[in-house]
C-alpha atoms as one frame of an Amber mdcrd trajectory, in Angstrom:
protein
  -9.121  10.699 -16.570  -9.401   7.193 -15.071  -6.799   7.191 -12.103  -3.670
   5.289 -11.765  -2.514   1.690  -9.997   0.107   2.099  -7.872   1.854  -0.424
  -5.375   5.022  -0.014  -2.876   5.442  -2.311   0.094   6.137  -0.965   3.915
   7.214  -2.535   7.394   5.555  -5.359   9.000   4.183  -4.608  12.662   1.486
  -7.009  14.515  -0.827  -4.186  14.279  -1.677  -4.024  11.186  -2.705  -0.112
  11.709   0.014   0.585  13.159   2.206  -0.887  10.180   0.354   1.138   7.862
   0.369   4.337   9.984   4.149   3.786  10.122   4.246   3.149   6.349   2.605
   6.896   5.633   4.977   8.896   7.974   7.938   7.308   5.955   6.591   7.980
   2.498   5.395  11.588   4.289   9.391  11.821   5.743  10.688  10.952   1.941
   8.749  13.406   0.664   6.003  15.852   1.917   4.345  17.157  -1.351   4.779
  20.637  -0.401   2.616  19.924   2.374   5.556  21.069   4.997   6.117  19.132
   8.686   2.634  17.906   9.432   1.147  14.760  10.568  -0.685  12.583   8.721
  -3.738  13.427  11.172  -2.635  16.708  10.381  -2.720  16.932   6.976  -6.653
  14.735   6.372  -8.020  17.532   8.548  -6.365  20.158   5.828  -9.011  20.520
   3.053  -6.489  21.324   0.539  -5.051  18.378   1.122  -8.035  16.254   1.047
  -8.397  17.649  -2.297  -5.267  17.351  -3.630  -5.899  13.901  -2.807  -8.994
  12.943  -4.223  -8.107  15.138  -7.440  -5.021  13.644  -8.362  -3.024  11.927
  -5.187   0.191  11.143  -4.307   0.060   7.344  -5.880   0.949   6.072  -2.364
   0.035   5.135   1.052  -0.787   8.531   1.499  -3.681   8.651  -0.731  -5.983
   6.131   2.102  -7.358   7.569   5.464  -7.181   4.694   7.527  -6.973   1.064
   7.528 -10.786  -0.612   7.845 -11.497  -4.294   8.450 -11.127  -6.943   5.284
 -15.219  -6.894   4.987 -15.632  -3.619   4.841 -17.672  -2.451   1.677 -18.340
   1.005   1.267 -16.391   3.182  -0.738 -14.158   6.111   0.400  -9.692   6.620
   0.737  -9.406   3.419   3.010  -7.015   0.742   3.114  -8.911  -2.604   3.565
  -6.248  -5.218   3.994  -7.438  -8.976   1.654  -9.793 -11.731   3.044  -7.829
 -15.016   2.957  -9.535 -15.916   0.170  -8.911 -13.089  -1.943  -4.943 -13.243
  -1.158  -5.716 -17.629  -1.932  -6.857 -16.732  -5.457  -3.694 -15.652  -6.364
  -1.426 -17.653  -3.847  -2.527 -20.781  -3.171  -0.948 -21.293  -0.024  -1.988
 -18.060   1.472   1.647 -16.747   2.357   2.785 -14.828   0.185   6.611 -13.625
  -0.759   7.189 -10.651  -1.999   8.121 -11.902  -5.045   5.072 -13.431  -5.532
   2.992 -10.186  -4.331   5.098  -8.411  -7.653   4.402 -10.936  -9.793   0.872
 -10.839  -8.930   0.415  -7.407  -9.093   2.540  -7.015 -12.528   0.288  -9.778
 -14.012  -2.654  -8.434 -13.022  -4.159 -11.161 -10.729  -4.794  -9.359  -8.440
  -7.796  -6.939  -8.715  -6.867  -3.302  -8.374  -9.713  -1.665  -5.957 -11.632
   0.456  -7.013 -10.752   4.637  -7.074  -8.928   6.660  -3.996  -9.460   2.775
  -2.618  -6.096   0.670  -1.410  -5.750  -2.680  -0.641  -3.100  -5.104   1.283
  -1.680  -8.164   2.426   0.713  -9.486   4.635   4.150 -10.504   2.501   6.384
 -13.181   3.869   9.864 -14.964   3.811  10.521 -18.881   4.939   6.453 -18.790
   5.888   6.884 -15.627   8.775   5.317 -12.326   7.699   8.154  -9.830   7.290
   6.499  -6.600   5.427   3.142  -5.326   4.289   2.579  -5.026   0.573   0.034
  -2.139  -0.467  -1.671  -0.626  -3.541  -4.317   0.948  -4.950  -5.762   3.097
  -7.131  -5.632   7.069  -7.170  -9.468   9.562  -7.094  -8.267  11.237 -10.498
């Protein structure tokens, strides 16, 4: 199998790790994938959840453990923010709107990360950050 690409948006918070965790908790509240009422941290301590994610996944922000720095190069089920240079490659102004991000995702101008990995970037409205765009590839 080749892994499936996915993308979604989540709420903006200045603290990217907190925004990511909020997006994960909201996704988990929408659909617990049959794992009951556990937190994201509890799920990642469960070997059954880890196997579930690494052999298929959810196609959402739940497929990554936590955020890492934009310069992080190690493989893992991590969510990595784009560098300014990576953003400017598809959004020359460096402050993408949700519409610009979606257009870039649909036209394949934003490269997909490796399997089981995710990327993210702030999305703007009137020059101010208003959401976070997340995307990745499932592990399968």
